[in-house]
C-alpha positions in Angstrom: -0.2 -0.2 0.6 2.0 3.1 -1.1 1.6 5.9 -3.0 4.4 5.1 -5.8 6.8 7.6 -8.0 5.4 10.7 -10.5 6.6 9.8 -14.0 9.4 11.9 -14.4 8.0 13.0 -17.5 4.5 13.1 -17.2 4.0 14.2 -13.8 1.2 11.5 -13.4 1.3 7.9 -11.7 2.1 5.0 -13.2 -1.8 3.1 -15.0 -4.2 1.2 -12.1 -5.4 1.6 -8.9 -2.9 3.1 -6.4 -4.6 1.7 -2.6 -3.3 3.7 0.1 -4.1 4.8 3.9 -4.8 8.5 5.2 -1.5 8.7 6.2 0.2 7.7 2.4 -1.9 10.1 1.2 -0.8 12.8 4.2 3.2 11.9 3.5 2.9 11.6 -0.3 0.8 14.5 -2.0 0.9 17.0 0.9 3.9 18.6 0.3 3.2 22.1 0.8 0.8 24.7 2.1 -1.4 24.4 -0.6 -1.8 20.7 -0.9 -2.2 20.7 2.4 -5.6 22.9 2.3 -6.4 20.5 0.0 -6.1 18.1 2.1 -7.9 19.2 4.7 -10.9 19.4 3.2 -10.8 16.0 1.6 -10.6 14.0 5.2 -13.4 15.9 6.1 -15.5 14.5 3.0 -13.9 11.2 3.9 -15.0 11.5 7.6 -18.6 12.3 6.0 -18.1 9.4 3.5 -17.0 7.3 5.6 -19.7 7.5 8.9 -22.1 7.0 5.5 -20.9 3.4 4.5 -18.5 4.0 2.2 -16.0 2.1 1.6 -13.7 3.3 -1.2 -13.2 6.3 -2.7 -10.9 7.0 -6.0 -8.7 10.3 -5.7 -8.3 12.6 -8.9 -7.5 15.3 -10.8 -4.3 17.7 -10.5 -3.9 16.1 -6.9 -2.6 13.0 -7.7 -0.2 14.3 -10.1 3.3 16.1 -9.8 1.9 19.8 -9.9 3.1 21.9 -7.4 0.1 23.8 -6.0 -3.0 22.5 -7.7 -6.5 24.8 -7.3 -8.7 21.1 -6.1 -8.7 17.5 -5.7 -11.4 15.4 -7.8 -13.2 12.1 -5.9 -15.5 10.0 -7.2 -17.2 7.5 -4.7 -18.3 4.3 -4.2 -22.6 4.1 -3.7 -22.7 0.5 -2.8 -22.9 0.6 1.0 -23.7 4.2 1.5 -26.4 5.4 3.4 -27.8 8.1 1.7 -30.2 9.7 3.8 -27.2 9.6 6.7 -25.7 11.0 3.7 -28.1 14.0 2.6 -28.0 14.9 7.0 -24.4 14.7 7.1 -22.8 16.5 4.0 -26.0 17.7 1.5 -22.8 19.1 -0.6 -22.2 15.9 -1.2 -25.3 15.7 -3.7 -25.6 18.8 -4.8 -23.9 18.7 -8.2 -25.8 21.9 -9.5 -23.7 24.9 -10.7 -20.6 22.8 -11.2 -20.9 21.6 -8.0 -19.8 25.2 -5.8 -21.8 24.2 -3.2 -18.9 21.0 -2.5 -16.2 23.2 -3.6 -16.8 26.1 -1.1 -17.5 23.5 1.8 -14.5 20.7 0.7 -12.1 22.6 -1.7 -12.5 20.1 -4.4 -15.4 17.9 -6.6 -16.4 14.4 -4.8 -19.0 12.3 -7.4 -20.8 9.4 -7.4 -19.2 6.6 -9.1 -21.7 6.5 -12.4 -21.3 6.6 -15.5 -19.5 9.7 -17.4 -22.5 10.7 -19.7 -20.1 11.8 -22.7 -18.2 9.0 -22.5 -20.4 6.2 -21.5 -17.5 4.9 -18.7 -18.0 5.1 -15.3 -16.0 7.4 -13.5 -13.4 5.3 -11.7 -12.0 4.6 -15.8 -12.5 7.8 -17.0 -10.5 9.1 -14.7 -7.7 7.4 -15.2 -6.9 8.5 -18.7 -6.3 12.9 -18.5 -7.4 15.1 -21.2 -4.9 14.2 -23.8 -5.7 9.9 -23.6 -2.8 9.3 -21.8 -3.2 6.5 -19.4 -2.6 7.5 -15.8 -3.3 6.1 -11.9 -5.3 6.9 -9.7 -5.4 6.9 -5.4 -7.9 4.7 -4.0 -9.1 4.4 -0.3 -11.5 3.1 1.9 -12.5 5.7 4.1 -14.1 3.3 6.4 -10.3 1.8 8.1 -9.7 5.5 9.0 -10.0 7.0 12.1 -10.9 10.4 12.2 -11.2 13.9 14.1 
């Protein structure tokens, strides 16, 4: 369970799903103040998803690259065991996709999408996220938030 090194040319993770603990994510992806601020919002969202039974979240976007100062993070969460009513109570923003997910960005600093089919490509988001805008295959980070202690 470790996040591999970024490719020196592309700044991307090697292809595949790279399972990690929260400590590994903090250590490997939180190397500056901008990234640590984003980690705070990510932790809040993951804690809510954990309380609602979500056992798998995929972390993507420029946050899961070598980019020095990403603007945000992108996540996809597995809906399989999620208690929807609890999620609506604890984190209603996680279910608000209006206005380009602006409520999520305000509260968490990034976006959380359920793992459903992406309209333009017909792929589930977990597959869609494993290719960048130029068609380069890349890796993503996966965490089970129910196995972490959130404070």
